[in-house]
C-alpha positions as CSV (number, residue, x, y, z in Angstrom):
1,M,183.7,144.2,-51.9
2,S,180.6,142.0,-51.8
3,L,180.4,139.0,-49.5
4,V,180.7,135.6,-51.2
5,T,178.6,132.8,-49.7
6,F,178.4,129.3,-50.9
7,P,175.2,127.5,-51.9
8,D,174.2,124.3,-50.0
9,W,176.6,121.9,-51.7
10,L,174.7,118.8,-50.5
11,A,171.3,120.2,-51.9
12,C,173.0,120.9,-55.2
13,V,174.7,117.5,-55.6
14,S,171.5,115.7,-54.5
15,E,169.4,117.6,-56.9
16,W,171.9,117.0,-59.8
17,L,172.0,113.3,-59.1
18,R,168.1,113.0,-59.0
19,D,168.0,114.9,-62.3
20,Q,170.1,112.3,-64.2
21,A,167.8,110.1,-66.3
22,E,170.1,107.0,-66.1
23,L,170.0,107.1,-62.3
24,D,166.4,107.9,-62.1
25,A,165.5,104.9,-64.3
26,L,167.2,102.7,-61.7
27,V,165.7,104.2,-58.5
28,D,162.5,105.8,-59.8
29,G,163.1,109.1,-58.0
30,R,164.2,107.6,-54.7
31,G,167.3,109.8,-54.1
32,Y,167.6,111.4,-50.7
33,T,169.9,113.2,-48.3
34,E,168.6,111.1,-45.4
35,L,166.7,107.9,-45.2
36,P,162.9,108.6,-45.3
37,R,160.6,107.1,-42.7
38,D,158.6,105.2,-45.3
39,K,161.0,103.5,-47.6
40,T,160.7,101.8,-51.0
41,F,163.9,100.0,-52.1
42,P,166.2,100.4,-53.9
43,L,167.1,104.0,-53.0
44,F,170.2,106.1,-52.6
45,V,171.3,108.5,-49.9
46,V,174.0,111.1,-50.5
47,N,175.6,112.9,-47.5
48,Q,178.2,115.7,-47.3
49,I,181.1,114.9,-45.0
50,N,183.0,118.2,-45.1
51,D,183.9,121.1,-47.4
52,P,187.3,122.6,-46.4
53,S,188.3,125.7,-48.3
54,I,191.1,125.3,-50.9
55,T,192.0,128.9,-50.9
56,E,193.9,130.5,-48.1
57,D,192.6,134.1,-47.7
58,V,189.7,134.2,-50.0
59,H,186.4,132.3,-49.4
60,W,186.2,131.1,-53.0
61,A,186.3,127.3,-53.5
62,V,186.1,124.1,-51.5
63,N,187.2,120.5,-51.8
64,A,184.0,118.9,-50.6
65,L,183.8,115.2,-49.6
66,F,180.5,113.3,-50.0
67,Q,179.4,109.7,-49.5
68,L,176.7,107.9,-51.5
69,D,175.0,104.8,-50.1
70,V,172.7,102.6,-52.2
71,W,170.2,100.6,-50.1
72,G,168.1,97.5,-50.9
73,G,167.5,95.2,-53.8
74,P,169.7,92.4,-55.1
75,K,173.5,92.8,-54.9
76,A,173.6,93.3,-58.7
77,S,171.2,96.2,-58.5
78,T,173.0,98.0,-55.7
79,W,176.3,97.7,-57.7
80,T,174.6,98.9,-60.9
81,I,173.1,101.9,-59.1
82,A,176.4,102.8,-57.4
83,E,178.4,102.4,-60.5
84,T,176.0,104.5,-62.6
85,A,176.2,107.3,-60.0
86,R,180.0,107.0,-60.0
87,A,180.2,107.2,-63.8
88,L,177.8,110.1,-63.9
89,L,179.7,112.1,-61.3
90,S,183.1,111.6,-63.0
91,Q,182.0,111.9,-66.6
92,R,179.1,114.4,-66.5
93,F,179.2,116.4,-63.2
94,A,183.0,117.1,-63.4
95,Q,184.4,120.1,-65.3
96,S,181.0,121.7,-65.8
97,A,178.8,124.5,-64.6
98,H,175.4,123.6,-63.3
99,D,172.5,126.0,-62.8
100,L,170.2,124.2,-60.3
101,D,167.2,125.1,-58.3
102,N,169.4,125.0,-55.2
103,G,172.1,127.2,-56.6
104,S,174.6,127.7,-59.4
105,I,177.8,125.8,-59.0
106,V,181.0,125.2,-61.0
107,V,182.6,121.8,-60.6
108,S,186.3,121.8,-61.4
109,S,187.1,118.1,-60.8
110,V,185.6,115.0,-59.2
111,R,187.5,112.1,-57.7
112,V,185.4,109.0,-57.0
113,G,186.4,106.3,-54.6
114,G,185.9,102.5,-54.9
115,I,182.6,100.9,-54.2
116,R,182.3,99.1,-50.8
117,R,179.6,96.3,-50.8
118,T,178.1,94.8,-47.7
119,T,175.2,92.7,-46.5
120,D,176.1,93.4,-42.9
121,T,173.0,94.2,-40.8
122,I,174.6,96.1,-38.0
123,V,174.1,99.5,-39.5
124,T,170.8,98.5,-41.0
125,Q,169.5,97.3,-37.6
126,A,170.3,100.7,-36.1
127,I,168.0,102.5,-38.5
128,E,165.3,99.9,-39.4
129,T,162.8,97.9,-37.6
130,A,163.4,94.1,-37.4
131,A,160.9,93.5,-40.2
132,E,162.7,95.9,-42.6
133,V,166.3,94.8,-42.0
134,S,166.3,92.2,-44.8
135,R,164.6,94.6,-47.3
136,A,167.4,97.3,-46.8
137,R,170.2,94.9,-47.6
138,P,172.5,94.7,-49.4
139,R,174.2,98.0,-49.5
140,A,176.8,99.6,-51.8
141,S,178.7,102.8,-50.9
142,F,181.4,105.0,-52.2
143,D,182.8,108.4,-51.5
144,F,183.7,111.2,-53.8
145,A,185.4,114.5,-53.6
146,A,184.6,117.5,-55.7
147,I,186.3,120.9,-56.2
148,L,183.3,123.3,-56.1
149,K,182.8,127.0,-56.3
150,P,179.7,129.1,-56.6
151,G,178.6,129.8,-60.2
152,R,176.6,132.6,-61.7
153,P,173.0,132.0,-62.4
154,A,172.0,131.9,-66.1
155,G,171.3,135.4,-67.4
156,S,173.5,137.2,-64.8
């Protein structure tokens, strides 16, 4: 029996989001898995919170939880970017197989959470210099869960 290992789910999700034309048009390629040192706003950051297995004895599929944060720009822009990402995840990412540079994955389902909006500077001050705090606000965030399993690369 061959060993089943999972691809880097975060790398796959991040790559997929950056490849979506509707989202790219709003952030001009500024999608990350951590905030870059030199920032241009608006931008989004996606993080993986966990990926518990959904099968008992077989390492086969996970119910992965992610969070997407949109930083900077007017409130209307952060909402539009977050809502576009939510719509893409639930309507295009779900129930599909994706052959990505970071791995082949199959997405059974996606559940998106509600968008949380804030202009609070506490989190922003922890990561930004004083001069950048106002540029990074406001922020819109949501979480999403996806049932994921490794796919087969095209041609295999």
